MIDOSE-1310 file (N, C-alpha, C; in nm, 2 decimals, decimal comma, always signed):
residues 306
mqyr	-3,13/+6,76/-8,00/-3,19/+6,63/-8,00/-3,11/+6,53/-7,93; -3,18/+6,44/-7,84/-3,11/+6,35/-7,76/-3,13/+6,21/-7,81; -3,02/+6,13/-7,82/-3,03/+5,99/-7,87/-3,00/+5,90/-7,75; -3,08/+5,81/-7,71/-3,06/+5,72/-7,61/-3,04/+5,58/-7,66
llgi	-2,95/+5,50/-7,60/-2,92/+5,37/-7,64/-2,98/+5,27/-7,54; -3,03/+5,16/-7,58/-3,09/+5,06/-7,49/-2,98/+4,98/-7,42; -2,86/+4,98/-7,47/-2,75/+4,90/-7,41/-2,66/+4,84/-7,51; -2,58/+4,75/-7,47/-2,49/+4,69/-7,56/-2,56/+4,57/-7,63
caaa	-2,48/+4,50/-7,71/-2,54/+4,41/-7,81/-2,65/+4,32/-7,75; -2,62/+4,26/-7,64/-2,72/+4,16/-7,58/-2,86/+4,22/-7,57; -2,86/+4,34/-7,52/-2,99/+4,41/-7,50/-3,05/+4,45/-7,64; -2,96/+4,49/-7,73/-3,00/+4,55/-7,85/-3,07/+4,44/-7,94
fgaf	-3,02/+4,32/-7,93/-3,08/+4,21/-8,02/-3,23/+4,19/-7,98; -3,26/+4,22/-7,86/-3,40/+4,21/-7,82/-3,49/+4,31/-7,89; -3,42/+4,43/-7,94/-3,50/+4,53/-8,01/-3,52/+4,49/-8,15; -3,45/+4,38/-8,20/-3,47/+4,34/-8,34/-3,61/+4,29/-8,36
mpla	-3,68/+4,23/-8,26/-3,81/+4,18/-8,28/-3,91/+4,30/-8,30; -3,98/+4,30/-8,41/-4,07/+4,41/-8,44/-4,18/+4,42/-8,33; -4,23/+4,54/-8,31/-4,35/+4,55/-8,22/-4,47/+4,49/-8,29; -4,57/+4,46/-8,20/-4,69/+4,41/-8,25/-4,75/+4,51/-8,35
aaqs	-4,81/+4,45/-8,46/-4,86/+4,54/-8,56/-4,98/+4,62/-8,50; -4,99/+4,75/-8,55/-5,10/+4,83/-8,50/-5,23/+4,78/-8,57; -5,35/+4,82/-8,51/-5,47/+4,77/-8,57/-5,49/+4,82/-8,71; -5,44/+4,94/-8,74/-5,45/+4,98/-8,88/-5,31/+5,00/-8,93
ecdr	-5,29/+5,00/-9,06/-5,16/+5,01/-9,12/-5,10/+5,15/-9,09; -4,96/+5,15/-9,08/-4,89/+5,28/-9,06/-4,89/+5,36/-9,19; -4,87/+5,49/-9,18/-4,88/+5,58/-9,29/-4,75/+5,56/-9,38; -4,76/+5,52/-9,50/-4,65/+5,50/-9,59/-4,57/+5,63/-9,61
asie	-4,64/+5,73/-9,64/-4,58/+5,86/-9,67/-4,49/+5,91/-9,56; -4,53/+5,89/-9,43/-4,45/+5,94/-9,32/-4,33/+5,85/-9,31; -4,34/+5,72/-9,33/-4,22/+5,64/-9,32/-4,12/+5,67/-9,43; -4,18/+5,69/-9,55/-4,09/+5,73/-9,66/-4,02/+5,87/-9,63
afad	-4,09/+5,96/-9,57/-4,04/+6,09/-9,54/-3,92/+6,08/-9,45; -3,93/+5,99/-9,35/-3,81/+5,97/-9,26/-3,70/+5,91/-9,33; -3,73/+5,81/-9,42/-3,62/+5,75/-9,50/-3,55/+5,85/-9,58; -3,63/+5,95/-9,64/-3,56/+6,06/-9,71/-3,47/+6,14/-9,62
dyva	-3,51/+6,17/-9,50/-3,43/+6,24/-9,41/-3,30/+6,16/-9,37; -3,32/+6,03/-9,35/-3,21/+5,94/-9,32/-3,10/+5,95/-9,43; -3,15/+5,94/-9,56/-3,05/+5,95/-9,67/-2,99/+6,09/-9,67; -3,06/+6,19/-9,64/-3,00/+6,33/-9,64/-2,90/+6,34/-9,53
ahet	-2,91/+6,26/-9,42/-2,81/+6,27/-9,32/-2,68/+6,21/-9,37; -2,69/+6,10/-9,45/-2,57/+6,05/-9,51/-2,51/+6,15/-9,61; -2,59/+6,22/-9,68/-2,54/+6,31/-9,78/-2,47/+6,43/-9,72; -2,52/+6,48/-9,60/-2,46/+6,59/-9,54/-2,36/+6,56/-9,43
gsls	-2,36/+6,44/-9,38/-2,28/+6,40/-9,27/-2,33/+6,47/-9,14; -2,46/+6,50/-9,14/-2,52/+6,57/-9,02/-2,65/+6,50/-8,98; -2,68/+6,49/-8,85/-2,80/+6,43/-8,80/-2,91/+6,54/-8,77; -2,88/+6,66/-8,80/-2,97/+6,77/-8,76/-3,11/+6,76/-8,81
nlen	-3,13/+6,69/-8,92/-3,26/+6,69/-8,98/-3,34/+6,56/-8,94; -3,29/+6,48/-8,85/-3,36/+6,36/-8,81/-3,45/+6,39/-8,69; -3,58/+6,39/-8,71/-3,67/+6,43/-8,61/-3,76/+6,31/-8,57; -3,84/+6,32/-8,46/-3,93/+6,22/-8,41/-3,85/+6,09/-8,38
iaen	-3,75/+6,11/-8,30/-3,67/+6,00/-8,24/-3,73/+5,96/-8,11; -3,75/+5,83/-8,09/-3,81/+5,78/-7,97/-3,72/+5,79/-7,85; -3,77/+5,80/-7,73/-3,69/+5,80/-7,61/-3,60/+5,68/-7,59; -3,65/+5,56/-7,63/-3,58/+5,44/-7,62/-3,50/+5,40/-7,74
ftyl	-3,45/+5,50/-7,81/-3,39/+5,48/-7,94/-3,26/+5,40/-7,93; -3,24/+5,31/-8,03/-3,12/+5,23/-8,04/-3,06/+5,24/-8,18; -2,93/+5,26/-8,19/-2,86/+5,26/-8,32/-2,76/+5,14/-8,32; -2,78/+5,06/-8,43/-2,69/+4,95/-8,45/-2,62/+4,96/-8,59
ennk	-2,49/+4,94/-8,59/-2,42/+4,94/-8,71/-2,33/+4,81/-8,71; -2,36/+4,73/-8,81/-2,30/+4,60/-8,83/-2,32/+4,52/-8,70; -2,44/+4,51/-8,65/-2,49/+4,43/-8,54/-2,42/+4,47/-8,41; -2,37/+4,59/-8,40/-2,32/+4,64/-8,27/-2,38/+4,77/-8,23
tqei	-2,42/+4,78/-8,11/-2,48/+4,90/-8,06/-2,38/+5,01/-8,03; -2,40/+5,13/-8,08/-2,30/+5,23/-8,06/-2,37/+5,37/-8,07; -2,30/+5,47/-8,04/-2,36/+5,61/-8,05/-2,37/+5,64/-8,20; -2,48/+5,69/-8,24/-2,51/+5,72/-8,38/-2,41/+5,83/-8,43
tsgi	-2,36/+5,91/-8,34/-2,26/+6,01/-8,38/-2,12/+5,96/-8,41; -2,10/+5,83/-8,38/-1,97/+5,78/-8,40/-1,96/+5,68/-8,52; -2,07/+5,67/-8,59/-2,07/+5,57/-8,70/-2,05/+5,63/-8,84; -2,12/+5,57/-8,94/-2,10/+5,61/-9,07/-2,15/+5,75/-9,10
ftka	-2,23/+5,81/-9,01/-2,29/+5,94/-9,03/-2,18/+6,05/-9,01; -2,06/+6,02/-8,97/-1,96/+6,12/-8,96/-1,90/+6,16/-9,10; -1,94/+6,08/-9,20/-1,90/+6,11/-9,34/-2,01/+6,16/-9,42; -1,98/+6,27/-9,50/-2,07/+6,32/-9,60/-2,05/+6,24/-9,73
lkia	-2,15/+6,17/-9,78/-2,14/+6,08/-9,89/-2,23/+6,12/-10,01; -2,18/+6,09/-10,13/-2,26/+6,11/-10,25/-2,33/+5,98/-10,28; -2,47/+5,98/-10,27/-2,54/+5,86/-10,29/-2,56/+5,84/-10,44; -2,50/+5,74/-10,49/-2,51/+5,71/-10,64/-2,64/+5,63/-10,67
hrht	-2,69/+5,55/-10,58/-2,81/+5,48/-10,60/-2,88/+5,45/-10,47; -3,01/+5,47/-10,47/-3,09/+5,44/-10,35/-3,23/+5,38/-10,39; -3,27/+5,28/-10,31/-3,41/+5,24/-10,32/-3,46/+5,21/-10,18; -3,59/+5,23/-10,16/-3,65/+5,21/-10,03/-3,78/+5,13/-10,05
ivdt	-3,80/+5,04/-9,96/-3,93/+4,97/-9,95/-3,99/+5,00/-9,81; -4,12/+4,99/-9,80/-4,19/+5,03/-9,68/-4,28/+4,92/-9,64; -4,28/+4,89/-9,51/-4,36/+4,79/-9,45/-4,46/+4,86/-9,36; -4,59/+4,87/-9,41/-4,69/+4,95/-9,34/-4,76/+4,87/-9,23
vdca	-4,73/+4,74/-9,22/-4,78/+4,65/-9,12/-4,69/+4,66/-9,00; -4,56/+4,64/-9,02/-4,46/+4,65/-8,91/-4,40/+4,78/-8,89; -4,45/+4,88/-8,96/-4,41/+5,02/-8,95/-4,26/+5,04/-8,96; -4,21/+4,99/-9,08/-4,06/+4,99/-9,10/-4,03/+5,02/-9,24
sfse	-3,90/+5,05/-9,26/-3,85/+5,07/-9,40/-3,72/+5,00/-9,42; -3,68/+4,97/-9,54/-3,55/+4,92/-9,57/-3,50/+5,00/-9,69; -3,37/+5,05/-9,68/-3,31/+5,13/-9,79/-3,18/+5,06/-9,83; -3,16/+5,05/-9,95/-3,03/+5,01/-10,01/-2,96/+5,13/-10,07
livt	-2,84/+5,15/-10,02/-2,76/+5,27/-10,07/-2,63/+5,22/-10,13; -2,59/+5,28/-10,25/-2,46/+5,25/-10,31/-2,39/+5,38/-10,32; -2,26/+5,38/-10,28/-2,18/+5,50/-10,27/-2,04/+5,46/-10,34; -2,00/+5,55/-10,43/-1,86/+5,53/-10,48/-1,77/+5,65/-10,44
qnaa	-1,84/+5,77/-10,41/-1,76/+5,89/-10,38/-1,82/+5,96/-10,26; -1,74/+6,04/-10,19/-1,79/+6,12/-10,08/-1,84/+6,25/-10,14; -1,89/+6,34/-10,06/-1,95/+6,47/-10,11/-1,85/+6,55/-10,18; -1,72/+6,54/-10,15/-1,62/+6,61/-10,21/-1,57/+6,55/-10,34
gqpa	-1,62/+6,44/-10,38/-1,58/+6,37/-10,51/-1,47/+6,28/-10,49; -1,42/+6,25/-10,37/-1,31/+6,16/-10,35/-1,37/+6,02/-10,33; -1,28/+5,92/-10,36/-1,33/+5,78/-10,35/-1,38/+5,75/-10,21; -1,50/+5,69/-10,20/-1,56/+5,65/-10,07/-1,65/+5,53/-10,10
pyvi	-1,60/+5,41/-10,12/-1,69/+5,30/-10,16/-1,76/+5,24/-10,04; -1,90/+5,24/-10,05/-1,98/+5,17/-9,95/-2,11/+5,11/-10,02; -2,15/+5,00/-9,97/-2,29/+4,96/-10,00/-2,36/+4,93/-9,86; -2,47/+5,00/-9,84/-2,53/+5,00/-9,71/-2,68/+4,95/-9,72
gtqi	-2,71/+4,86/-9,63/-2,85/+4,82/-9,62/-2,90/+4,86/-9,48; -3,02/+4,93/-9,47/-3,06/+4,99/-9,35/-3,21/+4,96/-9,32; -3,24/+4,91/-9,21/-3,38/+4,89/-9,16/-3,41/+5,00/-9,06; -3,52/+5,07/-9,07/-3,56/+5,17/-8,97/-3,70/+5,13/-8,92
rhnp	-3,71/+5,13/-8,79/-3,84/+5,08/-8,73/-3,90/+5,20/-8,65; -4,04/+5,21/-8,67/-4,12/+5,31/-8,61/-4,22/+5,25/-8,51; -4,24/+5,33/-8,40/-4,35/+5,29/-8,31/-4,48/+5,31/-8,38; -4,58/+5,22/-8,37/-4,70/+5,23/-8,45/-4,79/+5,34/-8,40
edls	-4,77/+5,38/-8,27/-4,86/+5,48/-8,21/-4,83/+5,62/-8,27; -4,71/+5,66/-8,27/-4,67/+5,80/-8,31/-4,57/+5,80/-8,42; -4,53/+5,69/-8,47/-4,43/+5,67/-8,58/-4,29/+5,72/-8,54; -4,27/+5,74/-8,41/-4,13/+5,78/-8,36/-4,04/+5,66/-8,40
vyli	-3,91/+5,69/-8,42/-3,81/+5,59/-8,46/-3,74/+5,54/-8,34; -3,76/+5,40/-8,32/-3,69/+5,34/-8,21/-3,57/+5,26/-8,24; -3,55/+5,23/-8,37/-3,43/+5,15/-8,41/-3,39/+5,19/-8,55; -3,26/+5,22/-8,57/-3,19/+5,23/-8,70/-3,08/+5,13/-8,70
dltv	-3,09/+5,04/-8,80/-3,02/+4,91/-8,80/-2,95/+4,90/-8,93; -2,81/+4,92/-8,94/-2,74/+4,93/-9,06/-2,65/+4,81/-9,08; -2,63/+4,76/-9,20/-2,52/+4,68/-9,25/-2,44/+4,76/-9,34; -2,32/+4,79/-9,31/-2,24/+4,89/-9,38/-2,11/+4,81/-9,44
sttg	-2,11/+4,79/-9,57/-2,00/+4,72/-9,63/-1,91/+4,81/-9,70; -1,78/+4,78/-9,70/-1,68/+4,86/-9,78/-1,57/+4,77/-9,82; -1,46/+4,83/-9,87/-1,35/+4,75/-9,92/-1,30/+4,65/-9,82; -1,29/+4,52/-9,87/-1,25/+4,41/-9,78/-1,37/+4,32/-9,75
swlf	-1,50/+4,37/-9,76/-1,61/+4,29/-9,74/-1,63/+4,19/-9,85; -1,72/+4,10/-9,82/-1,74/+3,98/-9,91/-1,77/+4,03/-10,06; -1,67/+4,00/-10,15/-1,69/+4,02/-10,29/-1,72/+4,17/-10,32; -1,66/+4,26/-10,24/-1,70/+4,40/-10,25/-1,64/+4,47/-10,37
nstr	-1,72/+4,55/-10,44/-1,68/+4,65/-10,54/-1,80/+4,73/-10,57; -1,81/+4,85/-10,51/-1,93/+4,93/-10,52/-1,96/+4,98/-10,66; -1,85/+5,01/-10,73/-1,86/+5,05/-10,87/-1,93/+4,95/-10,96; -1,89/+4,82/-10,94/-1,95/+4,71/-11,02/-2,09/+4,69/-10,97
tley	-2,11/+4,69/-10,84/-2,25/+4,67/-10,78/-2,34/+4,78/-10,84; -2,30/+4,90/-10,85/-2,38/+5,01/-10,91/-2,42/+4,98/-11,05; -2,32/+4,93/-11,13/-2,34/+4,90/-11,27/-2,45/+4,79/-11,28; -2,45/+4,69/-11,20/-2,55/+4,58/-11,22/-2,68/+4,63/-11,17
vtke	-2,69/+4,70/-11,06/-2,82/+4,74/-11,00/-2,90/+4,82/-11,09; -2,83/+4,91/-11,16/-2,90/+5,01/-11,25/-2,96/+4,94/-11,37; -2,93/+4,81/-11,40/-2,99/+4,74/-11,51/-3,12/+4,67/-11,47; -3,15/+4,66/-11,34/-3,26/+4,59/-11,30/-3,39/+4,67/-11,29
swal	-3,50/+4,61/-11,29/-3,63/+4,67/-11,28/-3,71/+4,62/-11,16; -3,73/+4,71/-11,06/-3,80/+4,67/-10,94/-3,93/+4,75/-10,94; -4,01/+4,73/-11,05/-4,13/+4,80/-11,07/-4,25/+4,76/-10,97; -4,34/+4,85/-10,96/-4,46/+4,82/-10,88/-4,53/+4,70/-10,94
ided	-4,58/+4,61/-10,85/-4,65/+4,49/-10,90/-4,80/+4,51/-10,90; -4,86/+4,47/-11,00/-5,01/+4,49/-11,01/-5,07/+4,42/-10,89; -5,18/+4,48/-10,84/-5,23/+4,44/-10,71/-5,28/+4,29/-10,72; -5,34/+4,25/-10,83/-5,39/+4,11/-10,84/-5,28/+4,01/-10,86
krdt	-5,15/+4,06/-10,87/-5,04/+3,96/-10,89/-4,94/+3,96/-10,78; -4,98/+4,03/-10,67/-4,88/+4,04/-10,56/-4,88/+3,92/-10,47; -4,76/+3,88/-10,43/-4,75/+3,77/-10,33/-4,78/+3,82/-10,19; -4,83/+3,73/-10,11/-4,86/+3,77/-9,97/-4,74/+3,79/-9,88
real	-4,76/+3,86/-9,77/-4,65/+3,87/-9,67/-4,60/+3,73/-9,63; -4,69/+3,64/-9,61/-4,65/+3,51/-9,56/-4,57/+3,44/-9,67; -4,61/+3,45/-9,79/-4,53/+3,39/-9,90/-4,39/+3,44/-9,91; -4,38/+3,57/-9,90/-4,24/+3,64/-9,90/-4,16/+3,59/-9,78
rlaa	-4,22/+3,58/-9,66/-4,14/+3,54/-9,55/-4,10/+3,40/-9,56; -4,19/+3,31/-9,60/-4,15/+3,17/-9,62/-4,04/+3,15/-9,72; -4,05/+3,23/-9,83/-3,95/+3,22/-9,93/-3,81/+3,26/-9,88; -3,81/+3,38/-9,81/-3,68/+3,43/-9,76/-3,62/+3,33/-9,66
dayl	-3,71/+3,28/-9,57/-3,66/+3,19/-9,47/-3,60/+3,06/-9,53; -3,67/+3,01/-9,63/-3,63/+2,89/-9,70/-3,49/+2,91/-9,75; -3,47/+3,02/-9,82/-3,34/+3,05/-9,88/-3,23/+3,06/-9,77; -3,26/+3,13/-9,66/-3,16/+3,15/-9,56/-3,14/+3,02/-9,47
dmwh	-3,23/+2,93/-9,48/-3,22/+2,80/-9,41/-3,13/+2,70/-9,48; -3,10/+2,73/-9,61/-3,02/+2,63/-9,69/-2,89/+2,58/-9,62; -2,83/+2,68/-9,55/-2,70/+2,65/-9,49/-2,70/+2,54/-9,38; -2,82/+2,53/-9,32/-2,82/+2,43/-9,21/-2,93/+2,33/-9,23
nksa	-3,01/+2,34/-9,34/-3,12/+2,25/-9,36/-3,13/+2,21/-9,51; -3,09/+2,08/-9,54/-3,08/+2,04/-9,68/-3,22/+2,04/-9,75; -3,32/+2,01/-9,68/-3,45/+2,01/-9,74/-3,51/+2,15/-9,77; -3,44/+2,25/-9,72/-3,49/+2,39/-9,75/-3,47/+2,43/-9,89
idav	-3,37/+2,36/-9,96/-3,35/+2,40/-10,10/-3,47/+2,37/-10,18; -3,54/+2,27/-10,15/-3,66/+2,23/-10,23/-3,78/+2,33/-10,20; -3,77/+2,40/-10,09/-3,88/+2,49/-10,05/-3,86/+2,63/-10,11; -3,74/+2,66/-10,16/-3,71/+2,79/-10,22/-3,79/+2,80/-10,35
pwgt	-3,86/+2,91/-10,37/-3,93/+2,93/-10,50/-3,84/+2,99/-10,61; -3,75/+2,90/-10,66/-3,66/+2,94/-10,76/-3,73/+2,99/-10,89; -3,69/+3,11/-10,94/-3,75/+3,16/-11,06/-3,65/+3,15/-11,17; -3,70/+3,16/-11,30/-3,62/+3,16/-11,42/-3,68/+3,26/-11,51
pcvr	-3,62/+3,38/-11,54/-3,48/+3,41/-11,50/-3,48/+3,46/-11,35; -3,37/+3,44/-11,29/-3,34/+3,50/-11,15/-3,20/+3,53/-11,15; -3,17/+3,65/-11,09/-3,03/+3,70/-11,08/-3,00/+3,73/-10,93; -2,88/+3,68/-10,89/-2,83/+3,71/-10,75/-2,71/+3,81/-10,76
legs	-2,72/+3,92/-10,69/-2,61/+4,01/-10,68/-2,54/+3,99/-10,54; -2,43/+3,92/-10,54/-2,37/+3,88/-10,41/-2,24/+3,97/-10,40; -2,25/+4,07/-10,32/-2,14/+4,17/-10,32/-2,15/+4,24/-10,45; -2,04/+4,21/-10,53/-2,04/+4,27/-10,66/-2,03/+4,16/-10,77
vytg	-2,07/+4,04/-10,73/-2,07/+3,93/-10,83/-2,21/+3,90/-10,87; -2,23/+3,90/-11,00/-2,36/+3,89/-11,06/-2,38/+3,75/-11,13; -2,49/+3,68/-11,09/-2,50/+3,54/-11,15/-2,57/+3,54/-11,29; -2,62/+3,66/-11,33/-2,69/+3,66/-11,46/-2,62/+3,73/-11,57
sglp	-2,66/+3,70/-11,69/-2,60/+3,77/-11,81/-2,71/+3,82/-11,90; -2,83/+3,84/-11,85/-2,94/+3,89/-11,93/-3,01/+3,79/-12,01; -2,99/+3,66/-11,98/-3,06/+3,55/-12,06/-3,18/+3,50/-11,99; -3,28/+3,45/-12,06/-3,40/+3,39/-11,99/-3,37/+3,27/-11,91
tdsc	-3,25/+3,22/-11,92/-3,21/+3,10/-11,84/-3,13/+3,14/-11,71; -3,12/+3,27/-11,69/-3,04/+3,31/-11,57/-3,10/+3,25/-11,44; -3,01/+3,20/-11,35/-3,05/+3,13/-11,23/-2,98/+3,18/-11,11; -3,06/+3,18/-11,00/-3,00/+3,22/-10,87/-2,95/+3,09/-10,79
kvgi	-2,96/+2,98/-10,86/-2,91/+2,86/-10,79/-2,75/+2,85/-10,80; -2,69/+2,93/-10,87/-2,54/+2,93/-10,89/-2,48/+2,95/-10,75; -2,40/+2,85/-10,71/-2,32/+2,86/-10,59/-2,40/+2,85/-10,46; -2,52/+2,79/-10,47/-2,59/+2,77/-10,34/-2,52/+2,66/-10,26
ptnn	-2,54/+2,66/-10,13/-2,46/+2,57/-10,04/-2,48/+2,43/-10,06; -2,37/+2,35/-10,07/-2,38/+2,20/-10,08/-2,35/+2,14/-9,94; -2,30/+2,22/-9,85/-2,28/+2,17/-9,71/-2,39/+2,23/-9,63; -2,49/+2,14/-9,60/-2,61/+2,19/-9,53/-2,60/+2,16/-9,38
nqap	-2,49/+2,15/-9,33/-2,47/+2,12/-9,18/-2,39/+2,23/-9,12; -2,41/+2,35/-9,17/-2,34/+2,47/-9,12/-2,42/+2,54/-9,01; -2,36/+2,63/-8,94/-2,43/+2,71/-8,84/-2,54/+2,79/-8,91; -2,65/+2,82/-8,84/-2,77/+2,88/-8,90/-2,74/+3,03/-8,92
nshr	-2,83/+3,09/-9,00/-2,83/+3,24/-9,02/-2,94/+3,29/-8,92; -2,89/+3,35/-8,81/-2,97/+3,38/-8,69/-3,01/+3,53/-8,68; -3,09/+3,56/-8,58/-3,13/+3,70/-8,55/-3,18/+3,77/-8,67; -3,28/+3,71/-8,73/-3,33/+3,76/-8,86/-3,43/+3,87/-8,82
ryvt	-3,42/+3,99/-8,90/-3,51/+4,10/-8,88/-3,57/+4,13/-9,02; -3,70/+4,15/-9,03/-3,77/+4,15/-9,16/-3,83/+4,29/-9,19; -3,83/+4,33/-9,31/-3,91/+4,44/-9,36/-3,98/+4,39/-9,49; -4,11/+4,40/-9,50/-4,18/+4,34/-9,61/-4,27/+4,44/-9,68
dvty	-4,26/+4,45/-9,81/-4,34/+4,54/-9,89/-4,40/+4,46/-10,01; -4,52/+4,42/-9,99/-4,59/+4,34/-10,09/-4,61/+4,41/-10,22; -4,62/+4,55/-10,22/-4,65/+4,62/-10,34/-4,53/+4,61/-10,44; -4,41/+4,58/-10,39/-4,30/+4,56/-10,48/-4,24/+4,42/-10,47
gsis	-4,32/+4,33/-10,41/-4,27/+4,19/-10,40/-4,14/+4,17/-10,33; -4,11/+4,26/-10,23/-3,98/+4,26/-10,17/-3,98/+4,24/-10,02; -3,88/+4,16/-9,98/-3,86/+4,14/-9,84/-3,71/+4,16/-9,80; -3,68/+4,24/-9,70/-3,54/+4,26/-9,65/-3,53/+4,17/-9,53
vlci	-3,41/+4,11/-9,52/-3,38/+4,03/-9,40/-3,23/+4,07/-9,36; -3,22/+4,13/-9,24/-3,09/+4,15/-9,18/-3,07/+4,03/-9,08; -2,94/+3,98/-9,08/-2,92/+3,86/-8,99/-2,77/+3,85/-8,96; -2,74/+3,74/-8,89/-2,60/+3,71/-8,86/-2,57/+3,58/-8,93
fehl	-2,47/+3,57/-9,01/-2,42/+3,45/-9,08/-2,32/+3,39/-8,98; -2,37/+3,30/-8,90/-2,29/+3,24/-8,79/-2,17/+3,16/-8,85; -2,20/+3,09/-8,97/-2,09/+3,01/-9,03/-1,98/+3,09/-9,09; -2,00/+3,22/-9,11/-1,90/+3,31/-9,16/-1,85/+3,40/-9,04
anap	-1,81/+3,34/-8,93/-1,76/+3,41/-8,82/-1,85/+3,52/-8,77; -1,98/+3,48/-8,77/-2,09/+3,58/-8,72/-2,09/+3,71/-8,80; -2,08/+3,69/-8,93/-2,08/+3,81/-9,02/-2,21/+3,88/-9,02; -2,21/+4,01/-9,01/-2,34/+4,09/-9,03/-2,38/+4,07/-9,18
dshe	-2,51/+4,06/-9,21/-2,55/+4,03/-9,34/-2,69/+4,09/-9,37; -2,70/+4,13/-9,50/-2,83/+4,18/-9,55/-2,87/+4,10/-9,67; -2,99/+4,05/-9,68/-3,04/+3,99/-9,80/-3,17/+4,06/-9,83; -3,19/+4,10/-9,96/-3,32/+4,15/-10,01/-3,36/+4,06/-10,12
frme	-3,49/+4,02/-10,12/-3,54/+3,94/-10,22/-3,66/+4,01/-10,29; -3,66/+3,99/-10,42/-3,77/+4,04/-10,51/-3,84/+3,91/-10,57; -3,98/+3,90/-10,54/-4,05/+3,79/-10,60/-4,15/+3,85/-10,71; -4,16/+3,77/-10,81/-4,26/+3,80/-10,92/-4,33/+3,67/-10,95
ngkf	-4,47/+3,68/-10,95/-4,55/+3,56/-10,98/-4,51/+3,44/-10,89; -4,48/+3,46/-10,77/-4,45/+3,36/-10,67/-4,31/+3,30/-10,68; -4,22/+3,36/-10,76/-4,09/+3,31/-10,78/-3,99/+3,42/-10,76; -3,87/+3,38/-10,71/-3,76/+3,48/-10,70/-3,72/+3,53/-10,83
ryih	-3,70/+3,67/-10,84/-3,65/+3,73/-10,96/-3,51/+3,80/-10,94; -3,50/+3,86/-10,82/-3,37/+3,92/-10,79/-3,34/+3,89/-10,64; -3,21/+3,88/-10,61/-3,16/+3,86/-10,47/-3,04/+3,95/-10,46; -3,04/+4,04/-10,36/-2,92/+4,13/-10,33/-2,86/+4,09/-10,20
titl	-2,73/+4,07/-10,19/-2,67/+4,04/-10,06/-2,56/+4,14/-10,03; -2,55/+4,17/-9,90/-2,44/+4,25/-9,84/-2,39/+4,17/-9,72; -2,26/+4,13/-9,73/-2,20/+4,04/-9,62/-2,07/+4,10/-9,58; -2,04/+4,11/-9,45/-1,92/+4,17/-9,40/-1,81/+4,07/-9,37
ansg	-1,83/+3,94/-9,42/-1,72/+3,85/-9,40/-1,60/+3,89/-9,49; -1,48/+3,87/-9,44/-1,36/+3,91/-9,52/-1,34/+3,82/-9,64; -1,33/+3,88/-9,76/-1,31/+3,81/-9,88/-1,19/+3,85/-9,96; -1,08/+3,89/-9,89/-0,96/+3,94/-9,95/-0,90/+3,84/-10,05
ffsa	-0,92/+3,71/-10,02/-0,86/+3,61/-10,10/-0,93/+3,59/-10,23; -1,04/+3,66/-10,25/-1,11/+3,65/-10,38/-1,06/+3,76/-10,47; -0,99/+3,86/-10,42/-0,96/+3,98/-10,50/-0,88/+3,95/-10,63; -0,79/+3,85/-10,62/-0,71/+3,82/-10,74/-0,80/+3,75/-10,85
elpe	-0,91/+3,69/-10,81/-0,99/+3,62/-10,91/-1,09/+3,71/-10,98; -1,11/+3,83/-10,93/-1,21/+3,92/-10,98/-1,14/+4,02/-11,07; -1,18/+4,03/-11,20/-1,12/+4,14/-11,28/-1,16/+4,27/-11,24; -1,07/+4,37/-11,25/-1,10/+4,50/-11,21/-1,19/+4,57/-11,32
pkpe	-1,30/+4,64/-11,28/-1,38/+4,70/-11,37/-1,31/+4,81/-11,45; -1,35/+4,83/-11,58/-1,29/+4,93/-11,66/-1,34/+5,07/-11,61; -1,24/+5,16/-11,60/-1,28/+5,30/-11,55/-1,39/+5,35/-11,64; -1,50/+5,41/-11,58/-1,60/+5,47/-11,66/-1,64/+5,60/-11,59
papp	-1,70/+5,69/-11,66/-1,75/+5,81/-11,60/-1,85/+5,78/-11,49; -1,85/+5,85/-11,38/-1,95/+5,83/-11,28/-2,09/+5,85/-11,33; -2,18/+5,75/-11,31/-2,32/+5,77/-11,36/-2,39/+5,87/-11,27; -2,50/+5,93/-11,33/-2,58/+6,02/-11,24/-2,64/+5,95/-11,13
aryr	-2,66/+6,02/-11,02/-2,73/+5,96/-10,90/-2,87/+5,92/-10,94; -2,91/+5,80/-10,89/-3,04/+5,75/-10,92/-3,11/+5,73/-10,78; -3,23/+5,78/-10,77/-3,31/+5,76/-10,65/-3,44/+5,70/-10,69; -3,47/+5,59/-10,62/-3,60/+5,53/-10,65/-3,66/+5,50/-10,51
vrgd	-3,77/+5,55/-10,48/-3,84/+5,53/-10,36/-3,97/+5,44/-10,39; -3,98/+5,33/-10,32/-4,10/+5,25/-10,34/-4,22/+5,33/-10,31; -4,32/+5,33/-10,39/-4,44/+5,41/-10,38/-4,44/+5,53/-10,47; -4,32/+5,55/-10,54/-4,31/+5,66/-10,63/-4,24/+5,60/-10,76
ssar	-4,32/+5,58/-10,86/-4,27/+5,51/-10,98/-4,17/+5,59/-11,06; -4,16/+5,71/-11,03/-4,06/+5,80/-11,10/-3,92/+5,79/-11,04; -3,82/+5,82/-11,11/-3,69/+5,83/-11,06/-3,65/+5,97/-11,05; -3,57/+6,00/-10,94/-3,52/+6,14/-10,93/-3,38/+6,14/-10,96
lg	-3,34/+6,21/-11,06/-3,20/+6,22/-11,10/-3,14/+6,34/-11,05; -3,01/+6,33/-11,01/-2,94/+6,45/-10,96/-2,79/+6,43/-10,99
């Protein structure tokens, strides 16, 4: 199999813009199947099972174009948690992966957010776009992140209660605009309860008063969050946004939002800004037995345990 790159970063950012939507929606099952193969590539450290790659394929890891064979796929990892959403309009998927060990059982802490984009005509993959965080990233602790994530419920939303693609996009943009636009705060659909998982720091404690407003920016004259790329799945009220946090030294960033009844319920962030100075303030988690791997694919309400 041959992988071609479009060029270095300047050219690659042009590939962030999704292709025009096809006249009919893309096949969810096919997009999910490739996402499964993508996860398997992480588990085996091998790309041999990735098929239907476009001739103009681009691989980006932490906003940098590189050879796919030189990135995170050189490691065989044990995926402790995975969830995937599918955008059948823009022919894309987003997967959140949490890793605490490699395939050999040795420590290998990662939290990964990945958007995969398909050509609408033949569903060939033209872009795999990863945000890969590890020790030293913003508030990073994959063990604690795993503990919090497994307590949440991202269940299928009843069809008559789903928010529109437009509502999800406006909500996500309003949130990400807060850093450079003071009025954006009032446009964010704050929910109660709402919990934000920022790196491994959780704003909630299981109370009906939990809020995602904790720690929102008070300096609204910062550089914007730019080069936003979206994957939207209304069936799960979820939108993924990969972007550049310019005010954090152009840090690669991933935000995923879950909306219920028009309000934010969960927010997950992955940011590669250095946060070593926070380490002394964060208590070390108590050692616990490794939990069983949890796989949840949007479109399949069941969990696969392994």
